[in-house]
MARSETI-243565 format. One record per residue (C-alpha): residue number from 1; residue in one letter; z, y, x. Coordinates in steps of 0.2 Angstrom, whole numbers, plus 2048, in hexadecimal, padded with zeros to 3 digits. Layout:
(NUM; A; (Z; Y; X)) ...
***
This chain:
(1; X; (388; A64; 2AD)) (2; X; (384; A53; 2A6)) (3; X; (379; A4B; 2B3)) (4; X; (370; A3F; 2A7)) (5; X; (35E; A41; 2A4)) (6; X; (359; A4F; 298)) (7; X; (34F; A43; 28D)) (8; X; (35F; A38; 28B)) (9; X; (36A; A47; 288)) (10; X; (35F; A4C; 279)) (11; X; (35E; A3B; 272)) (12; X; (370; A38; 273)) (13; X; (374; A47; 268)) (14; X; (375; A43; 256)) (15; X; (37C; A49; 246)) (16; X; (379; A3E; 236)) (17; X; (373; A46; 226)) (18; X; (37F; A4A; 218)) (19; X; (37B; A39; 20F)) (20; X; (379; A2F; 21F)) (21; X; (368; A34; 223)) (22; X; (362; A31; 235)) (23; X; (35D; A43; 236)) (24; X; (36A; A51; 233)) (25; X; (369; A59; 222)) (26; X; (361; A6A; 222)) (27; X; (36C; A79; 21E)) (28; X; (361; A81; 211)) (29; X; (36C; A90; 20D)) (30; X; (36C; AA2; 213)) (31; X; (37F; AA4; 210)) (32; X; (38E; A99; 210)) (33; X; (39E; A98; 205)) (34; X; (3B0; A9A; 20C)) (35; X; (3C0; A92; 205)) (36; X; (3CA; AA1; 209)) (37; X; (3C7; AB4; 20C)) (38; X; (3D0; AB3; 21C)) (39; X; (3C4; AA7; 223)) (40; X; (3B6; AB2; 21F)) (41; X; (3BF; AC1; 227)) (42; X; (3C2; AB6; 237)) (43; X; (3B0; AB1; 238)) (44; X; (3AA; AC3; 237)) (45; X; (3B7; AC6; 245)) (46; X; (3AE; AB9; 250)) (47; X; (3B8; AAA; 24D)) (48; X; (3A9; AA0; 247)) (49; X; (3AE; A8E; 24E)) (50; X; (3A9; A82; 240)) (51; X; (3A5; A8F; 234)) (52; X; (394; A96; 22D)) (53; X; (393; AA7; 226)) (54; X; (381; AAC; 224)) (55; X; (371; AA4; 22B)) (56; X; (36D; AB3; 235)) (57; X; (37C; AAF; 23F)) (58; X; (37B; A9C; 240)) (59; X; (378; A8D; 236)) (60; X; (37B; A7A; 239)) (61; X; (368; A77; 23B)) (62; X; (366; A84; 248)) (63; X; (376; A7E; 251)) (64; X; (36F; A6C; 252)) (65; X; (35F; A72; 25A)) (66; X; (369; A7D; 266)) (67; X; (373; A6E; 26B)) (68; X; (363; A65; 26F)) (69; X; (35C; A73; 279)) (70; X; (36C; A75; 283)) (71; X; (36B; A63; 287)) (72; X; (359; A65; 28C)) (73; X; (35C; A73; 298)) (74; X; (36E; A6E; 29E)) (75; X; (376; A7E; 298)) (76; X; (387; A80; 28F)) (77; X; (37F; A87; 27F)) (78; X; (36F; A8C; 277)) (79; X; (36A; A98; 26A)) (80; X; (35A; A97; 260)) (81; X; (34F; AA5; 259)) (82; X; (341; AA8; 24E)) (83; X; (334; AAA; 25C)) (84; X; (333; AA9; 26F)) (85; X; (332; ABC; 26F)) (86; X; (342; ABC; 265)) (87; X; (34B; AB3; 272)) (88; X; (344; ABD; 281)) (89; X; (347; ACE; 279)) (90; X; (358; ACA; 273)) (91; X; (35D; AC5; 285)) (92; X; (356; AD4; 28D)) (93; X; (35E; AE0; 281)) (94; X; (36F; AD7; 282)) (95; X; (36F; AD9; 295)) (96; X; (368; AEA; 297)) (97; X; (36E; AFB; 291)) (98; X; (366; B0C; 293)) (99; X; (363; B12; 2A5)) (100; X; (362; B01; 2AC)) (101; X; (355; AF7; 2B5)) (102; X; (34C; AE6; 2B3)) (103; X; (342; ADC; 2C1)) (104; X; (334; AD2; 2B9)) (105; X; (326; AC7; 2BF)) (106; X; (316; AD0; 2BD)) (107; X; (30D; AC0; 2B6)) (108; X; (316; ABC; 2A6)) (109; X; (311; ABA; 294)) (110; X; (308; AC9; 28D)) (111; X; (315; ACC; 27F)) (112; X; (323; ACC; 28B)) (113; X; (31A; AD8; 297)) (114; X; (316; AE4; 288)) (115; X; (329; AE4; 284)) (116; X; (32E; AE7; 295)) (117; X; (320; AF4; 299)) (118; X; (31F; AFD; 288)) (119; X; (32E; AFA; 27E)) (120; X; (33E; AFA; 288)) (121; X; (33A; B0B; 28F)) (122; X; (33E; B12; 27E)) (123; X; (350; B0E; 283)) (124; X; (34E; B15; 295)) (125; X; (34E; B04; 29C)) (126; X; (342; B02; 2AB)) (127; X; (338; AF3; 2B0)) (128; X; (331; AEF; 2C2)) (129; X; (323; AE2; 2C1)) (130; X; (323; AD9; 2D2)) (131; X; (31A; ACA; 2DA)) (132; X; (328; ABD; 2D6)) (133; X; (322; AB2; 2E4)) (134; X; (326; ABF; 2F1)) (135; X; (339; ABD; 2F2)) (136; X; (33A; ACB; 2FE)) (137; X; (332; AD7; 2F2)) (138; X; (33E; AD1; 2E4)) (139; X; (34D; AD4; 2EF)) (140; X; (348; AE5; 2F4)) (141; X; (344; AEA; 2E2)) (142; X; (356; AE8; 2DC)) (143; X; (35F; AF8; 2D9)) (144; X; (372; AFC; 2D4)) (145; X; (36C; AFD; 2C2)) (146; X; (362; AED; 2C2)) (147; X; (369; AE1; 2B5)) (148; X; (35E; AD2; 2B5)) (149; X; (34F; AC9; 2BE)) (150; X; (343; AC1; 2B2)) (151; X; (335; AB5; 2B5)) (152; X; (32C; AA6; 2AF)) (153; X; (32E; A95; 2B7)) (154; X; (31B; A93; 2B6)) (155; X; (313; AA3; 2B2)) (156; X; (308; AA7; 2A4)) (157; X; (2F9; AA7; 2A7)) (158; X; (2F7; AA6; 2B9)) (159; X; (303; A97; 2BC)) (160; X; (30D; A9F; 2CA)) (161; X; (31C; A94; 2CE)) (162; X; (32D; A9D; 2D0)) (163; X; (339; A98; 2DD)) (164; X; (347; A97; 2D1)) (165; X; (354; A92; 2DE)) (166; X; (350; AA0; 2EA)) (167; X; (34F; AAD; 2DB)) (168; X; (360; AA7; 2D5)) (169; X; (368; AA9; 2E6)) (170; X; (361; ABB; 2E7)) (171; X; (367; ABF; 2D5)) (172; X; (378; AB7; 2D9)) (173; X; (37B; AC1; 2E8)) (174; X; (379; AD1; 2DE)) (175; X; (383; ACB; 2CF)) (176; X; (374; ACC; 2C3)) (177; X; (36D; ABE; 2B8)) (178; X; (35D; AB5; 2BB)) (179; X; (354; AB2; 2AA)) (180; X; (346; AA5; 2AA)) (181; X; (339; AA1; 29D)) (182; X; (336; A8F; 29E)) (183; X; (329; A8D; 290)) (184; X; (31B; A86; 29B)) (185; X; (326; A79; 2A3)) (186; X; (333; A71; 298)) (187; X; (339; A60; 29F)) (188; X; (330; A63; 2AF)) (189; X; (33B; A71; 2B5)) (190; X; (34D; A74; 2B2)) (191; X; (351; A86; 2B6)) (192; X; (363; A86; 2B2)) (193; X; (365; A77; 2BF)) (194; X; (35C; A82; 2CC)) (195; X; (368; A91; 2C9)) (196; X; (361; A9B; 2BA)) (197; X; (36E; AA3; 2B0)) (198; X; (364; AA4; 2A0)) (199; X; (355; A99; 29A)) (200; X; (34A; A9F; 28C)) (201; X; (33C; A95; 283)) (202; X; (32F; A98; 276)) (203; X; (332; A88; 26C)) (204; X; (321; A8B; 264)) (205; X; (319; A83; 272)) (206; X; (31C; A72; 27B)) (207; X; (32E; A70; 274)) (208; X; (328; A6F; 262)) (209; X; (317; A69; 266)) (210; X; (30F; A6A; 255)) (211; X; (309; A7C; 254)) (212; X; (311; A7E; 243)) (213; X; (31F; A8A; 246)) (214; X; (325; A98; 251)) (215; X; (336; A98; 259)) (216; X; (340; A9C; 269)) (217; X; (350; A98; 272)) (218; X; (35C; A9F; 27E)) (219; X; (365; A91; 289)) (220; X; (374; A98; 292)) (221; X; (387; A98; 292)) (222; X; (391; A98; 282)) (223; X; (398; AA9; 286)) (224; X; (387; AB1; 288)) (225; X; (380; AA8; 278)) (226; X; (38F; AAD; 26E)) (227; X; (38D; ABF; 274)) (228; X; (37B; ABF; 26D)) (229; X; (381; ABA; 25C)) (230; X; (390; AC6; 25C)) (231; X; (390; ACF; 24B)) (232; X; (394; AE0; 252)) (233; X; (389; AE1; 262)) (234; X; (37F; AD1; 264)) (235; X; (36D; AD4; 267)) (236; X; (367; AC4; 25E)) (237; X; (372; AC7; 250)) (238; X; (36E; AD9; 24D)) (239; X; (35B; AD8; 250)) (240; X; (35A; AC9; 244)) (241; X; (350; ABD; 24E)) (242; X; (356; AAE; 244)) (243; X; (34E; A9D; 243)) (244; X; (34B; A96; 232)) (245; X; (356; A86; 22F)) (246; X; (346; A7C; 229)) (247; X; (33D; A80; 239)) (248; X; (34C; A7C; 244)) (249; X; (34D; A6B; 23C)) (250; X; (33B; A68; 23F)) (251; X; (33C; A6D; 251)) (252; X; (34B; A62; 254)) (253; X; (341; A53; 24E)) (254; X; (333; A57; 25A)) (255; X; (33D; A5B; 269)) (256; X; (343; A48; 26A)) (257; X; (331; A43; 26F)) (258; X; (32F; A52; 27C)) (259; X; (331; A47; 28B)) (260; X; (323; A3B; 286)) (261; X; (317; A49; 282)) (262; X; (31A; A53; 292)) (263; X; (316; A44; 29C)) (264; X; (306; A42; 293)) (265; X; (302; A55; 293)) (266; X; (305; A55; 2A6)) (267; X; (2FB; A45; 2AA)) (268; X; (2EC; A4B; 2A0)) (269; X; (2EC; A5C; 2A8)) (270; X; (2EE; A55; 2BA)) (271; X; (2DF; A4A; 2B7)) (272; X; (2D4; A58; 2B0)) (273; X; (2D9; A65; 2BD)) (274; X; (2D6; A58; 2CB)) (275; X; (2C5; A53; 2C5)) (276; X; (2BF; A65; 2C2)) (277; X; (2C5; A6B; 2D3)) (278; X; (2BB; A5D; 2DA)) (279; X; (2AC; A64; 2D0)) (280; X; (2AE; A74; 2DA)) (281; X; (2B6; A7F; 2CC)) (282; X; (2C4; A8B; 2CF)) (283; X; (2D2; A82; 2C7)) (284; X; (2E4; A87; 2C8)) (285; X; (2F1; A7A; 2C4)) (286; X; (302; A78; 2CC)) (287; X; (2FF; A65; 2CF)) (288; X; (2F0; A68; 2DB)) (289; X; (2F4; A69; 2ED)) (290; X; (2E9; A79; 2ED)) (291; X; (2F5; A83; 2E2)) (292; X; (300; A8F; 2ED)) (293; X; (30F; A89; 2E4)) (294; X; (30C; A77; 2E4)) (295; X; (319; A72; 2F1)) (296; X; (326; A7D; 2E9)) (297; X; (322; A76; 2D8)) (298; X; (324; A64; 2DF)) (299; X; (335; A68; 2E6)) (300; X; (33D; A70; 2D7)) (301; X; (334; A65; 2C9)) (302; X; (33A; A55; 2C1)) (303; X; (32C; A4A; 2C7)) (304; X; (32B; A3E; 2B9)) (305; X; (325; A4C; 2AD)) (306; X; (318; A52; 2B8)) (307; X; (311; A63; 2BB)) (308; X; (30F; A69; 2A9)) (309; X; (301; A6A; 29D)) (310; X; (2F9; A7B; 2A1)) (311; X; (2EA; A7E; 2AD)) (312; X; (2DE; A8C; 2AF)) (313; X; (2CB; A8B; 2B4)) (314; X; (2C2; A9B; 2B9)) (315; X; (2B0; A9A; 2B2)) (316; X; (2AA; AAA; 2BA)) (317; X; (2A8; AB6; 2AB)) (318; X; (2AF; AB9; 29A)) (319; X; (29E; AB5; 292)) (320; X; (29F; AA4; 29B)) (321; X; (2B1; AA1; 295)) (322; X; (2AD; AA6; 283)) (323; X; (29D; A9B; 282)) (324; X; (2A6; A8C; 28A)) (325; X; (2B5; A8D; 27E)) (326; X; (2AA; A8E; 26F)) (327; X; (2A0; A7F; 275)) (328; X; (2AF; A75; 279)) (329; X; (2B6; A78; 268)) (330; X; (2A6; A73; 260)) (331; X; (2A7; A63; 269)) (332; X; (2B8; A60; 263)) (333; X; (2C0; A61; 274)) (334; X; (2CD; A6D; 26E)) (335; X; (2D0; A7D; 265)) (336; X; (2CC; A8F; 26B)) (337; X; (2DE; A95; 267)) (338; X; (2EC; A9D; 26F)) (339; X; (2FD; A94; 272)) (340; X; (300; A84; 27A)) (341; X; (309; A73; 279)) (342; X; (2FE; A6C; 26B)) (343; X; (2F8; A5A; 26A)) (344; X; (2E6; A61; 26B)) (345; X; (2E0; A6B; 27A)) (346; X; (2E1; A7E; 277)) (347; X; (2D7; A8A; 281)) (348; X; (2D6; A9D; 282)) (349; X; (2D1; AAB; 28E)) (350; X; (2E2; AB3; 291)) (351; X; (2DB; AC4; 298)) (352; X; (2D4; AC8; 286)) (353; X; (2E2; ABF; 27C)) (354; X; (2F3; ABA; 282)) (355; X; (2F3; AC6; 290)) (356; X; (2E9; AD4; 288)) (357; X; (2F9; ADF; 288)) (358; X; (2F7; AE0; 29B)) (359; X; (2EC; AEE; 2A0)) (360; X; (2DB; AEA; 2A9)) (361; X; (2E1; AF2; 2B9)) (362; X; (2F1; AE7; 2B9)) (363; X; (2E7; AD7; 2B5)) (364; X; (2DC; ADB; 2C4)) (365; X; (2EA; ADD; 2CF)) (366; X; (2F2; ACD; 2CA)) (367; X; (2E2; AC3; 2CB)) (368; X; (2DF; AC0; 2B9)) (369; X; (2CC; ABF; 2B7)) (370; X; (2C1; AC1; 2A8)) (371; X; (2BB; AAF; 2AA)) (372; X; (2CC; AA7; 2AB)) (373; X; (2CF; A9A; 29D)) (374; X; (2E0; A93; 29A)) (375; X; (2E1; A81; 294)) (376; X; (2F0; A79; 28B)) (377; X; (2EB; A67; 28E)) (378; X; (2ED; A5C; 27F)) (379; X; (2F3; A4A; 27D)) (380; X; (2E2; A42; 27E)) (381; X; (2E3; A2F; 281)) (382; X; (2D2; A2D; 28A)) (383; X; (2D3; A3C; 295)) (384; X; (2C4; A36; 29F)) (385; X; (2B9; A38; 290)) (386; X; (2C0; A49; 28D)) (387; X; (2BB; A4E; 29F)) (388; X; (2AA; A47; 29D)) (389; X; (2A7; A51; 28E)) (390; X; (2AE; A61; 295)) (391; X; (2A4; A5F; 2A4)) (392; X; (294; A5D; 29A)) (393; X; (298; A6D; 290)) (394; X; (29A; A76; 2A1)) (395; X; (289; A6F; 2A7)) (396; X; (280; A74; 297)) (397; X; (286; A86; 29A)) (398; X; (282; A86; 2AD)) (399; X; (294; A88; 2B2)) (400; X; (292; A77; 2BB)) (401; X; (281; A72; 2C2)) (402; X; (276; A6B; 2B4)) (403; X; (271; A59; 2B3)) (404; X; (269; A4D; 2A7)) (405; X; (279; A4D; 29C)) (406; X; (277; A58; 28C)) (407; X; (284; A5B; 27F)) 
***
């Protein structure tokens, strides 16, 4: 693997446009012409090198973006999809057949949880949800029919940190792949470098960064990505999770500033998390020494990009959470919205939104409380002003002791 910095690997990639443009031309076609019938036949047979058949299979714009994502994660290849769930579900169904078994972290994105809990059982595929931070439990959960271990680098929404090196060692010993969702920590963590076999992303979030599209990616070996696109049996090809070329082109432009944005997201999140913890609030952020995974995160992260842009604060009740989020939006501190990675801070109560697919019983077991607010911290230039205004909102609502400051 190229040992140069991921940001430089991305910036070093370039394909000029058809007429010399500094950005590559957008392949605005659903189908492509062939100079001979034999070439079309060969392409259907799998010999796609240098040829484009139909945009559900591949397109120049999607391949350009795939090159950048492979450079980001340090993998041999990358395949882009129309959503993060398109990437995740394709990988799962490519790896697993009827009668087989998956080990998954219990704290994952609600849509992924729902797919593993409620959907794959239609194909007689069973999932064991485990505490991914308990390596002994993970190892003991592996069966002869287990086909993958699935986790998130930093989990949604509880921000548990996975020991990717140790999990990769467990998976490798049993000859099964480790699949890691790195959506929360691009640049900060490089799962493939730590031993993960397949890295998935929701490009919708930090990588795109402008909340104007939905997309996903699978970063892995060329062999695995080619299998995903096989016209006869590939899960991505046959399920139709194809990213539009216009969106691929847009994301490719945005990914070139990802390193700068992640530094600022992380810097702002660490500042707010530190200040609110000093104020006595229950704050979870991997950059805080109080976080159970702080040392592990520090060991496996790329320090210059920080601990990421996501933090949580528990304000005690859903009523408190809802009132605070509404007031913060009113004061233009951010938006009461799901998703993450936007220039503006986004906040939501995951128990009733992005993790609502998880039953209340399971939420209670994993420690997902009603009063938990997930913050995706934005790119505010004066983060101290943001903190002061947020603190005033909390004082007004009695979440922090009141003083003379009113908002």
